[in-house]
C-alpha positions in Angstrom: -84.2 89.4 64.5 -83.8 92.2 62.0 -85.1 91.4 58.5 -83.4 94.4 56.8 -80.8 93.4 54.2 -78.1 95.9 53.6 -76.9 96.2 50.0 -73.2 96.2 49.6 -71.5 98.3 46.9 -69.8 96.3 44.2 -66.1 97.1 43.6 -64.9 97.0 40.0 -61.2 96.5 39.2 -59.7 97.1 35.8 -56.7 94.9 34.8 -54.7 94.7 31.7 -54.3 91.4 29.9 -50.8 91.1 31.2 -51.9 91.7 34.8 -54.6 89.2 34.5 -52.2 86.6 33.0 -49.8 87.2 35.9 -52.6 86.6 38.5 -53.8 83.5 36.7 -50.2 82.1 36.5 -49.6 82.8 40.2 -52.8 81.0 41.1 -52.0 78.0 38.9 -48.5 77.8 40.4 -49.9 77.9 44.0 -52.5 75.2 43.1 -50.0 73.0 41.5 -47.6 73.4 44.4 -50.3 72.5 46.8 -51.3 69.5 44.7 -47.8 68.2 44.4 -47.2 68.5 48.1 -50.2 66.2 48.9 -48.4 63.1 47.9 -44.8 63.2 46.8 -45.0 59.8 45.2 -46.7 58.7 42.0 -50.2 59.9 41.4 -52.9 58.8 39.0 -55.4 60.9 37.2 -59.0 59.9 36.6 -59.6 59.6 32.8 -62.6 61.9 33.2 -60.4 64.7 34.7 -59.8 67.8 32.7 -56.1 67.6 33.7 -55.9 64.1 32.2 -57.3 65.4 29.0 -54.8 68.2 29.0 -51.9 65.8 29.6 -53.1 63.7 26.6 -53.2 66.8 24.5 -49.6 67.7 25.6 -48.5 64.2 24.7 -50.1 64.5 21.2 -48.4 67.9 20.6 -45.0 66.4 21.8 -45.4 63.5 19.4 -46.2 65.9 16.5 -43.4 68.3 17.3 -45.7 71.2 18.1 -44.6 72.0 21.6 -43.3 75.4 22.6 -41.1 75.5 25.6 -40.6 78.6 27.8 -37.5 79.5 29.6 -37.3 79.8 33.4 -37.2 83.6 33.0 -40.3 83.7 30.9 -42.3 81.5 33.3 -41.3 83.3 36.5 -40.8 86.9 35.3 -44.1 88.1 36.6 -43.0 87.1 40.1 -41.2 90.4 40.2 -44.1 92.4 38.9 -46.4 94.0 41.5 -50.0 94.2 40.5 -51.5 95.9 43.5 
């Protein structure tokens, strides 16, 4: 067995903030779609879950009138933008 370890060259990629946001939104959409497809019925979140905490924060913002809603176009516009 050969004990030589071959070093691989690291690739660096430069992205703008808009490109990074687009990638993050795409990943979140894919993860949410996969999560929603697991059980089409009612689901319960563990109170220790970060998602549960986020949902509580959203409820507080709704009750205080501090929510900003995005249009369908604003949410999905990066779908038409090619990053790579």
